[in-house]
C-alpha positions in Angstrom: 2.0 0.1 -22.2 4.2 1.5 -19.4 3.2 1.1 -15.8 3.0 4.8 -15.3 0.5 5.1 -18.1 -1.6 2.3 -16.6 -1.7 4.2 -13.3 -3.0 7.3 -15.1 -5.6 5.3 -16.9 -6.6 3.7 -13.7 -7.0 7.0 -12.0 -9.1 8.4 -14.8 -11.7 5.7 -14.6 -11.4 4.8 -10.9 -14.1 7.1 -9.5 -12.8 9.1 -6.5 -9.2 8.1 -7.1 -6.6 10.9 -6.7 -3.1 10.9 -8.1 -1.0 12.5 -5.4 1.6 13.7 -7.9 -0.8 16.5 -8.8 -1.0 18.0 -5.3 -0.7 17.3 -1.6 -3.4 15.1 -0.2 -4.4 14.6 3.5 -5.4 11.0 4.3 -7.6 10.7 7.3 -8.9 7.6 9.1 -11.1 7.4 12.2 -10.7 4.8 14.9 -12.4 1.6 13.7 -12.2 2.3 10.0 -10.1 0.0 7.9 -7.2 1.0 5.8 -6.4 -1.0 2.6 -3.0 -1.1 1.0 -3.1 -2.6 -2.5 0.1 -3.4 -4.5 -0.4 -4.4 -8.1 1.0 -4.4 -11.6 -1.4 -3.8 -14.5 -1.5 -5.7 -17.8 -1.7 -4.0 -21.2 -5.4 -4.8 -21.6 -6.2 -3.1 -18.3 -7.9 0.0 -19.7 -10.2 -2.2 -21.9 -11.2 -4.6 -19.1 -11.5 -2.2 -16.1 -14.9 -0.6 -17.0 -16.7 -4.0 -16.5 -14.8 -4.5 -13.2 -15.9 -1.0 -12.1 -19.5 -1.8 -12.9 -19.5 -5.1 -11.0 -16.9 -5.6 -8.3 -16.2 -1.9 -7.7 -19.9 -1.0 -7.5 -20.4 -3.7 -4.9 -17.4 -2.5 -2.9 -18.9 1.0 -2.8 -22.2 -0.3 -1.6 -20.5 -2.4 1.1 -18.6 0.6 2.5 -15.5 1.2 0.4 -14.2 4.7 -0.1 -11.4 5.3 -2.6 -8.2 7.0 -1.4 -5.0 8.2 -3.2 -3.5 6.2 -6.0 0.3 6.4 -6.2 2.8 4.8 -8.5 5.9 2.9 -7.3 8.9 4.7 -8.8 11.4 2.2 -7.5 11.8 -1.0 -5.5 14.8 -0.4 -3.2 14.7 -3.6 -1.2 13.0 -7.0 -1.8 12.1 -9.1 -4.7 8.6 -7.9 -5.7 8.3 -4.9 -8.0 4.6 -3.8 -8.2 3.7 -0.7 -10.2 1.1 0.9 -8.0 0.6 1.6 -4.3 -3.1 2.3 -3.5 -4.8 3.3 -0.3 -8.4 2.4 0.4 -10.8 2.9 3.2 -13.7 0.8 4.6 -16.4 1.8 7.1 -15.3 -0.8 9.5 -13.9 -4.4 9.7 -17.3 -5.9 9.2 -17.8 -4.1 5.9 -14.4 -5.2 4.7 -15.1 -8.8 5.6 -18.6 -8.6 4.1 -17.0 -7.8 0.7 -14.5 -10.6 0.9 -17.2 -13.1 2.0 -19.8 -12.1 -0.6 -18.0 -10.8 -3.7 -17.8 -14.1 -5.6 -21.6 -14.6 -5.0 -22.3 -11.2 -6.4 -19.6 -11.3 -9.1 -18.8 -15.0 -9.8 -15.9 -14.2 -12.1 -14.3 -11.7 -9.7 -10.9 -13.4 -9.5 -10.8 -14.1 -13.2 -11.4 -10.4 -13.9 -8.5 -9.5 -11.6 -6.1 -12.0 -13.1 -7.0 -10.6 -16.6 -6.2 -7.1 -15.6 -3.3 -7.4 -13.1 -0.2 -9.6 -13.4 0.4 -9.2 -9.6 -2.0 -8.1 -6.9 -1.2 -8.0 -3.1 -3.5 -6.9 -0.3 -3.0 -5.8 3.3 -5.7 -4.2 5.4 -5.6 -2.8 8.9 -8.3 -1.9 11.5 -7.3 1.5 12.7 -6.7 1.6 16.5 -6.9 5.4 16.8 -7.8 8.5 14.7 -5.0 8.9 12.1 -4.1 11.6 9.6 -1.1 12.2 7.4 -0.2 14.3 4.4 1.2 12.9 1.1 3.4 15.6 -0.3 4.6 15.1 -3.9 7.4 17.5 -3.3 8.9 15.1 -0.8 10.3 11.6 -1.2 7.9 9.0 0.1 9.2 5.6 1.1 7.1 2.6 2.2 8.9 -0.2 4.0 7.5 -3.6 5.1 9.2 -6.0 7.4 8.4 -9.6 8.3 10.0 -10.6 11.6 11.8 -13.9 12.3 12.1 -13.4 16.1 10.0 -10.9 18.0 12.5 -9.7 20.6 15.4 -9.4 18.1 13.2 -7.6 15.6 12.0 -5.1 18.2 15.6 -4.1 18.8 16.2 -3.9 15.1 13.2 -1.7 14.6 14.2 0.6 17.4 17.6 1.1 15.9 16.2 1.4 12.4 13.9 4.2 13.4 16.7 5.9 15.3 18.9 6.0 12.3 16.1 7.1 10.0 15.1 10.0 12.2 18.8 11.0 12.6 18.9 11.3 8.8 15.8 13.5 8.7 12.9 11.0 8.4 9.4 12.0 9.2 7.3 9.0 10.1 3.8 9.4 8.6 2.3 6.1 9.4 3.2 2.9 11.3 1.0 -0.2 10.8 1.0 -3.6 12.6 -1.4 -6.6 12.7 -2.0 -6.8 8.9 -4.9 -8.9 7.6 -5.2 -10.2 4.1 -7.2 -12.6 1.9 -6.6 -15.9 0.2 -4.9 -15.5 -3.2 -3.7 -11.9 -2.4 -1.8 -12.6 0.8 0.5 -9.7 2.0 0.9 -9.7 5.8 4.0 -7.8 6.9 4.5 -7.6 10.6 5.5 -4.0 10.4 4.8 -1.4 7.7 6.0 2.2 7.9 5.5 5.1 5.6 8.2 7.8 5.8 8.6 11.2 4.3 12.1 12.4 3.4 13.0 15.9 2.4 15.1 14.7 -0.6 16.6 11.7 -2.2 20.1 12.5 -0.7 18.7 12.2 2.8 17.1 8.8 2.0 20.3 7.6 0.3 22.4 8.5 3.4 20.0 6.4 5.6 20.0 3.6 3.1 23.8 3.3 3.3 23.5 2.9 7.1 20.5 0.6 6.8 22.3 -1.9 4.5 25.1 -2.3 7.1 22.6 -3.3 9.9 22.4 -6.9 11.0 19.5 -8.9 9.5 19.0 -10.9 12.6 15.3 -11.0 13.5 14.2 -10.3 10.0 12.5 -12.8 7.7 11.8 -10.5 4.7 11.6 -6.9 3.6 10.0 -4.9 0.8 10.8 -1.2 0.3 9.3 1.1 -2.3 9.8 4.8 -3.3 6.2 5.9 -4.1 4.9 9.0 -5.8 
């Protein structure tokens, strides 16, 4: 089963999930809420196994304070070695509710991790406590690119990021979201030092920036992942 089909199946049975490819979606977070970013790749048996996961782990997540947000597919990995199939946003009431789920899920659902391994061949999690009210639109008519950087040296990386954003904006980038201070969980660790979601008017604009980006020095950078999402 192709990954795109898995995403469609996931959306159909993941209550509250919204495929952004159908229409624009405004994503809103209040200060103190927690934003999840989930990167995963489904296995062929996903649609058969997910109903039980929904009844157990997902039900507990909803009771704990989880609110589903848009589900997007990853159309292309443009930088980095991991190639997940889905890019999913999630929301929690606050950091306490997020940590409660992590701390109690295996007591409530003893085979939680086994269920995940049966459904997904890869699963990465990053979550962020929002420092201020945040809102952004996911427009399917635009090109959405998510880039995550791990820094090797703070001062050098800050100079790199400043130049990177300058080049991106010069080529027409609209910065939708910038995230720092990622948190994660054992077994699903994904903690980039900087994650940015950018809207491009078209692929040509992004490609022009990518040519400039590839020529930049990699000093201060430990790792990078970049995905075109839709």
